[in-house]
C-alpha positions as CSV (number, residue, x, y, z in Angstrom):
1,M,0.0,0.0,0.0
2,S,1.4,3.4,-0.9
3,V,1.8,6.3,1.6
4,Y,-1.0,8.1,-0.2
5,E,-3.4,5.1,0.2
6,T,-2.5,4.7,3.8
7,I,-3.0,8.4,4.8
8,R,-6.2,8.6,2.6
9,G,-7.5,5.6,4.4
10,F,-6.9,7.2,7.8
11,L,-8.7,10.4,6.7
12,V,-11.7,9.0,4.9
13,G,-12.1,6.4,7.6
14,D,-12.5,9.1,10.2
15,S,-16.1,10.1,10.7
16,T,-15.3,13.8,11.4
17,V,-13.1,14.2,8.3
18,A,-15.4,12.2,6.1
19,G,-18.3,14.4,7.4
20,I,-16.5,17.4,6.1
21,V,-14.9,16.3,2.8
22,G,-16.7,13.0,2.0
23,A,-14.2,11.2,-0.3
24,R,-12.5,14.4,-1.6
25,V,-9.0,13.3,-0.5
26,S,-6.6,13.0,-3.5
27,P,-2.8,12.8,-4.1
28,L,-0.9,15.8,-5.7
29,V,-3.7,17.7,-7.3
30,R,-7.4,18.5,-6.9
31,A,-9.6,18.2,-10.0
32,Q,-10.4,21.7,-11.3
33,D,-14.1,21.1,-10.9
34,E,-13.9,19.4,-7.5
35,A,-15.7,21.3,-4.7
36,V,-14.2,22.4,-1.5
37,P,-13.6,21.5,1.3
38,A,-11.1,19.0,0.1
39,V,-7.7,17.5,1.0
40,V,-4.7,17.1,-1.2
41,L,-1.8,14.9,-0.1
42,V,1.8,15.7,-1.3
43,L,4.8,13.4,-0.5
44,L,7.6,15.9,0.2
45,A,10.4,13.6,1.1
46,V,11.4,9.9,1.5
47,Q,14.5,9.0,3.4
48,P,15.6,5.4,3.9
49,F,16.4,4.4,7.5
50,T,19.9,3.0,7.1
51,T,22.2,1.1,9.4
52,L,25.8,0.1,9.1
53,V,25.0,-3.6,8.8
54,D,21.7,-4.1,6.9
55,P,20.2,-2.6,3.8
56,P,17.3,-0.1,4.6
57,D,13.9,-1.7,5.1
58,L,12.2,1.3,6.6
59,N,11.5,4.7,5.2
60,S,10.8,8.0,6.8
61,N,8.2,9.9,4.7
62,V,7.2,13.5,5.1
63,V,3.7,14.2,3.8
64,Q,2.0,17.5,3.4
65,V,-1.8,17.4,4.1
66,N,-3.3,20.4,2.3
67,C,-6.7,21.4,3.6
68,W,-8.6,23.6,1.1
69,A,-11.8,25.4,1.9
70,S,-13.9,28.5,0.9
71,T,-13.3,30.3,4.3
72,H,-10.5,30.5,6.8
73,D,-12.7,29.1,9.5
74,A,-13.6,26.1,7.4
75,A,-10.0,25.4,6.5
76,Q,-9.1,25.6,10.2
77,T,-11.9,23.2,11.1
78,L,-10.9,20.7,8.4
79,S,-7.2,20.9,9.4
80,S,-8.1,20.2,13.0
81,A,-10.1,17.2,12.1
82,C,-7.3,15.9,9.8
83,R,-4.7,16.5,12.6
84,D,-6.8,14.6,15.1
85,A,-7.4,11.7,12.7
86,L,-3.7,11.3,11.8
87,E,-2.3,11.8,15.3
88,T,-4.8,9.1,16.5
89,A,-3.4,6.9,13.8
90,G,0.1,7.4,15.2
91,L,1.5,10.0,12.7
92,V,3.7,12.8,14.1
93,M,2.9,16.4,13.1
94,R,5.9,18.4,12.2
95,G,4.4,21.8,11.3
96,Q,1.6,23.9,10.0
97,A,1.3,26.8,7.5
98,E,-1.6,28.9,6.2
99,R,-2.3,31.0,3.1
100,Y,-5.0,32.5,1.0
101,E,-5.1,31.7,-2.8
102,P,-6.7,34.7,-4.5
103,T,-6.8,33.1,-8.0
104,V,-9.4,30.6,-6.8
105,D,-10.6,32.5,-3.7
106,E,-9.8,29.6,-1.4
107,Y,-8.0,29.2,1.9
108,L,-5.3,26.6,2.6
109,V,-4.0,25.1,5.8
110,S,-1.1,22.8,5.2
111,L,-0.1,20.3,7.8
112,E,3.2,18.4,7.6
113,F,3.4,14.8,9.0
114,L,6.0,12.1,9.4
115,I,5.0,8.5,8.7
116,W,7.2,5.4,8.7
117,T,6.8,2.7,6.1
């Protein structure tokens, strides 16, 4: 199972997140005609966990969870639900950033998580 499938499963399997976005959780891009709120997942980095003796069999993955909505409050609410779902699943949050995207009149809250695979 890919990192995208794993994280998507955690999010759409959470009743609070699913109540906000339904199944609108996708990797890399959101379809142009897809409504908000929605979540877009981006794999930022993969680093093998290496030892001096054995080849790597574990990866550290940094994933950005982009929470898009039509208002700042809605983006905040969605990001809080995503954070709760992913932290409950054992992922570690590393940071958060926010911005407004005037070209589409939408708000974004980006969460960065670490997941081992």
